[in-house]
N, C-alpha and C positions, 0 to 999 in steps of 0.2 A: 528397349533402351539399354545402352551398355551398362553392365553392372560394375560396381567397384571391385577391383582386383582383390582377391582374398590374400591376406598376409599372415599365415599361421605362425610364422617366425616371430611376428611382433608381439605375440602373447607370451613369449618366453622371458620377458623382462620381470624384474622383482616387483611384486605387488605388495603394498602395505596391508590390504585387506580385500577380500573378494567374496561377494555374496550374490547368489542367483536366486531370485524369488519371483513368484507369480504375483504381479500387482493386482490390486482389488478389481480393476476394470478389465482384467483378463489378458494383460500383455506381459510377456516375459521381461523381467528387469534384472540388470546386473549392476552391482555397485563395486567400484574399484577405487582404491586410493593409490595414486602414483607415488613413486619415491620422493618426488618434490612436494608432496602433500596435497596436490590437486585431487579433489573428489570427483569421480566420473560416474554418472548414472547413464547406463545404456539400456534403452527400452526398444524392443522389437515390436513393431506394429505394422502389419501388412495391409491395413485398410486403405492406405494411400501411398503414392510414390513420393510425396512431399515429406521431407525431414524437418522437424522443428528442433532448433538449437537454442539453449539458454546458458549463458555464462554469467554467473553472479559473482561479483567481487564484494567481499565482506567489509568494504570501506563504509562504515555506517556514519550517521551524523554524530555519534559519540566519539568518533576519531577526529572530528573537525572542531577545533577550538572555536568558541563563540566569537572571538575577535576576528576570525577569518571565515565566518559563516558565508556560504555561497561558493567556497573554493571547489567543492566537489561538482557543483553545477557548471562552473566555468570549465573545469577539466573535462566534463562530459561534452560540452559544446566544442572544445578544441578537438577532442577525439572524433566526434561525429562529423565535423566539418572536414577533417583530414581523411576519414574513410570515404566520405561522399566524393571528395575530389579524386581519390585514388580510383574509385569505382568508375568515374567518368573518363579518366585519362590513361590508365595503365593497360597496355595491350593484353597482358597476361590474365587480366580479370574479365575478359570478354564473356566467359561462361557465366560469371555472376551478373554481369550486365544483362545477359539474356534472361537470367532468372528474375532480375529486378523488373523487367518489362513484360514478363510472361503473363498472358491474360488469366491463366489459372490461379495466379497469386492473389488477384483481387486488387482493386485500386488502393485500398487502405492498408495493404500488407506487402510492403516492399521486402527486398531480400534481407535487409538488416535494419535494426533500430538500436539506439543507445539511449539509456535513461538513467535517472538518479532518483532513489527514494530515500527515506530516512535510514533504512536498514542496509542498503547495498547499492552498488552501481550495476547496471544491467546491460548486457550485450545479447541481443536476440537476433536470430537469423532463421531463414527457412530456405530450403533448396531441394532439388531432386537428389536422389541417391548418387547420381553421376557427379553432381556439383558439390556434394557434401565435403570431400577433402579440401576443395578450394575454399569453401565457406569457413571451415575450421581454421585454416591457416590465416584467412582474412581477419577473423575475429581475434585470433591470438596476437597478430601483429598490431591490431587496433588497440587491444587492451594493454598489452605488455611492452610494446615498442612504438608508441605514437610519436609523431613529430611535434614536440612541444616548443614552438618557436615564438619569438616576440610578436610577429605578425598575427599568428594564430591566436595568441593570448589576447591581444587588443580586440580582435574581432569577437572572440568568445565572451569577453567582459561586456561588450556592447549588446550582444544577443541576450545575455543573462539579464542585463538591466531592462531591456524591452520586455522580457518574460516576467520580470518582477512587477513592472508597471501594469502589464496585462493582468497579472494575478490580483493586484490590489484593486483593479477596476472591475474585476469579475463579480459574480453573484455574491452578495453579502455573506452567504453561508460559508464561503471559503475563508474570509477573514475572521469570521466568528469562530470557526473551528480551531484556529490557533489560540484564540483567547480562551476557548473551552479547555484546551489541553493545559494551558497555564493554570487554570483553576483546578483541573482534575489531577494533573501530574506534577505541578510545580513549575515556576517560571524558568528554572535552570534546566529542565528537561529539554534536550535538543529537538524532540518531536513537537515542542510548543513554538517552534519558529519555522519560517519558510526554508525549504532546501535551497532557495536562491539567495538567502541571506538578506542583507539590507543594502541600500545605496551606500551607506557609510562603510560597511565592511568590504563591499566590492571595490570601493575607491582605494582601499589600503592594500589590496592584494598585489603581489608581484610575481613574475614568472618563476623566480627561484623557489618561492614557496610551493607552487604547484609541482614543480619538478621534484622537490624533496618529498612532497606528499605522495606523489606517484611512485617513487622508488620505495617508499616505506610500506605502502598499503596495497599496491597492485602487484601482489605476489601470489603464486599458485596455491600456497598452503592456506590462504584466506579465501579461496574461491571454490565454487562448485560448478561443474559443467554437466548439463543434462542434454542428451540427444534422444529424440523419439523418431525412429526411422524404420523403413521397410527392409531392414537388414538384420542378420543375426546379432544378438547382443555382443558376442565376442568380437565380431568384426567391427562393430561401432567402437568398442573399447580400444581395439588396435589402431583405428584411425585417430582416436583421441590421443593415444600414446605417441603416435608419430607426429602429431601437430604440436603437442604441449609438453612432451616428456623431457625435453632438453632445457626447459626453463629452470633457473635456479630457485631453490627454496628461499623464502624470506624469513624475517624474524616473526615470532608469534606475537599476537596481541591479546592481552589479558582482558577478558570480558568484565565489565563493571556493571553491576545491577543498579538500575536507577533507584534513587531515594524518592519514595512517594509520600504525598501528604497523608495525614491521618484524620483530618477534619474536613467537613463539607465546606465549600467555598463558592463565592460568587465574584465574578469580575465584570466590570462595566467599562466600556470605552466608546469614544466617538468613532464613527465610520464615515469617511468621505464618500463612500459609495451609496450611502443612504441620504437622500436629499430632503431637506426640510421643506415641508409642504405648507406654504402660507395660508392655504385655504382651510387647513385643519387647526383646531385648538391644540395647544401644547400636549395635553394628555392623550390626544388622538393621533399623534405622530406614530409612524410605524417603526418598530424595532425588529432586529434580527436576533433570535434567541436560540441557544442550544442548551439543553438540560439532559442529564443522564447520570449513570452510576458506573463504577468500575466493573470490569469483567475479566475473566481469566485470560492470561497471555497466550499468544499463539505458541503451540507446542505443549501447553499444559493439558493434562488429562481431561480437564473440565471444559476445554475450548469448544468441543462439539455441543456440550450442554448449553454453553453461552449462546451459540448460534441458534439453538432451538428456543431459548428464552427470548432472544431478540425477535425471532419469528412469531412467538406467542404474542408479543406486545404489538408488533407491526402488522403481521399478516400480509395480505396482498391488496391490490386495488379492488379486486372483485370480492374478496373476503377479508375485510379488515380484522386486525387482531384486537387483543384486549384493550389496548390504549386507543387505537385509531377507529374502533367501532363506537367509541364513547362520544355521543353528541354533545355532552356537557363539556368535553375537552375543547371542542370547536367553538362552542358558545363562550368559553373562557378566553378565547382570543380577543374578545371585545370588538369584533367586527360588525356585529348586528346593527349598532347605531349608524354605521356607515353604509347600510343596505346590503351587507354580505351575510347570508344565512349560513347556518352550520353545514347544510348540505352543499352549498356553493363553495364554502371554504374547503371542504373535503375534496370536492371535484377539482379544485384549483391546486391541490397539494400544499395547502398552507402549513401543514404539519407533515414532515417527512423523516423517516428513519435514516440514520447514518450507518454505513457499512462497518462491520467489524474490521479491525486492523490486523496486521500480521507481525506486530512488534512485541516487545517485552511489556508494554503497557497497552491496555485495551479498555474500551468503554462500550456500553449500550446506551445510545443517546438519540435524541430527536432534534431536528431543527424546525423552527416555526417563525412565521411572520406574525407579530402580535402588536396590538395597540399598546402604547407605552404605559398607560395607566393600568393595564391588565396584566403586566409582567408577573407580578407576585402571585396573583390568583391563578394564572395559567400554569406557572411553574409548580405550584402546590398541587394542582389537579393532575398534571402529568406525573409528577413524582409519587403521587398516591398509588398509581398503578404498580410502580416498583415496590413500594412498601407492602402492598397487598400480596404480591408474589412472595416477598420475603417472609411474611407472616402466614402464608398459606390460607388466607381468608379473602374470598372463597377459594377452596382448593381447585387446582387445575383438573379438568376432567380428561378422561382417556381420549375422548373425541377431539378436544382442543389440542391435546398433545399430538395426536396422529396427524391432524391438519398442519400443525406447525412443522413437524418433521418432514412431511411431504413437500412443503414449501422450500425448506432448506435443501432437500435432495434434488428437487427439480432445478432450483437455481444453480446448484453446484454442477449438475450435468450440463447445463447451458454454458456455464463458464469454461468448461473443459472441451468445448467443441473444436476450436482451432488447435492444430497439432502443437503450435508453439506455446499455447497456454497449458497444455498437458505437461510440457517440459518445464515451464515456469513453476507449476504447482509442485512438482517433485523436487526441483532445485531449491525452491524456497524452503520447503520442509527440511531438506538436508542441511541447509545453511542455518536456518533459524529455529526449526522445530525439533531438533535432536535426532533427525534421521528421515530419509525419504519415505519410509513405510508409514510414517505418521499421516502423510497426505494420501497415500495409496489406500489406507484403511479408514479414511475420514467418514465415508458413507456408513460403514459398519458401526462406527462410534455413534453416529447420529441415530441410527436405527435402534441402538441399545439404550438410548436415553429414556429414563422412567420419570413418572410424576415425582417420585421421591428425589431423583437427581435434580430436577428443576427447583424443588423447594430448598434443597441443601445449598445449591449454588447461589440462589437468590438470597438466602439468609446470610451466606458467607460474604457476599460482595456488595450487597445493597445497603450496607450500614452507613455509608456516606455518599454524597452526591456532589455534583458541580453544576453551576449555571453560569453561562456567559451571555452577555447582552451587549449588542452594538446599537447605538442610537444615532439619529441625525446630529450633525455637528452642533447646532444651536442648542438642542436639548441636552447634549452631553456637557456643554459649557456651563449649564446651570447646575451641574453636579460636580463640584471640584474634586480633584483626585487627592487621595490621602498622601502625605509627604513620603511615606515609606514605599510607595508603589512605583513601578517603572513608569516612565513618561507616557501619558495618554491612557493610563489604566487606573482603576481603583480595585483594591482587593479587600474583601470582607468575609468574615466567617459567619456561618449561620449559628 
């Protein structure tokens, strides 16, 4: 296959910073900051001819006022629809169309995707080395020069509304997770609301707001580009400079640390997704519950220890951890009078761990389907495992620690198998974790965790907890909300 033409002259531009390092998984990596502030991570990996590309725009939920919540999701839909139309219609993009249809890509991995999380907007692509220059130009134009028209705006709002409806009708755990973040992080934290906003905020958006937001936040100095490809790192950097180097620098954005609660809290709300079962007495109606404690933020030196602690509590399906091996925890769900034994509840995943996040606030938490009258007893039983870790009673054994670390390392290796996810891991660490090397050496950090580290982190973070409960509508109506709470919720401190 034809190789990309080498352009040694392209490396003569002024670089803000340049570092060449050997990544922890054995690939040569180079970090460059272009004059316009774009951080470029170039990783040479000869294991495949497919290049993985991730462009992360640091337009986080914190930059989106609550009154226009969902703006970033609408903007994402506008950009994605525009890129998809270009890919279908423009003759110059035939090479990328070929990539998009290539059997080797896999049905679920098209040439590009666009997404929005709480912390960034994401532009992901994959291509052969031959098509990499075209892919970089394609993503640049999509991110920094999209066609933001009235027609595209109307369509995107409609798609976002449908996504919001689907989200609300999804598994109760999704809705309960927002309620849990309200309890754990405070109702004003943007991570405690859907990235799609609400029907009310979507109805008040207009095109001018999206255009102004795009001009303000979609700028190279708020972005990180990572390319993992079968090319020398210097050549990848040159291609990135050629595609993105002429973009103008934007204004900087001051990072604002979230204000976190200091007390334990519980929040209760009705959930339309949980139907009242008339065949069951009120106390036996099923609730969706999430309970857990704070954990170190992504990028913190203790984040790897938090991952090990989460593994200690959860374990795996074959080898449950300290919490999920507890038969008493499953009996505390209150399901046995309904004919569901503890073993059956475990098999059905009635209690499941939530994954650690990648943002400035984090939690180790579990979701459970629990009988309404057993909510308090189950919460206490689950949180007792957190308290025992914090107190070091009984102490974690070296064998338990080794098993927990093995689970974290195996899961991390599986998460990095696709080339595009390797690029995402590095770009996310560069954008959110204080530098790409944080991700590259994550496995080393996990291996270094000691029993003493576990005890220290548990003692430091498990001093407060949060519980969120969603009940069927009729049951929730019997528990009136406190007047100081947002509509549909009650907030109480333990």
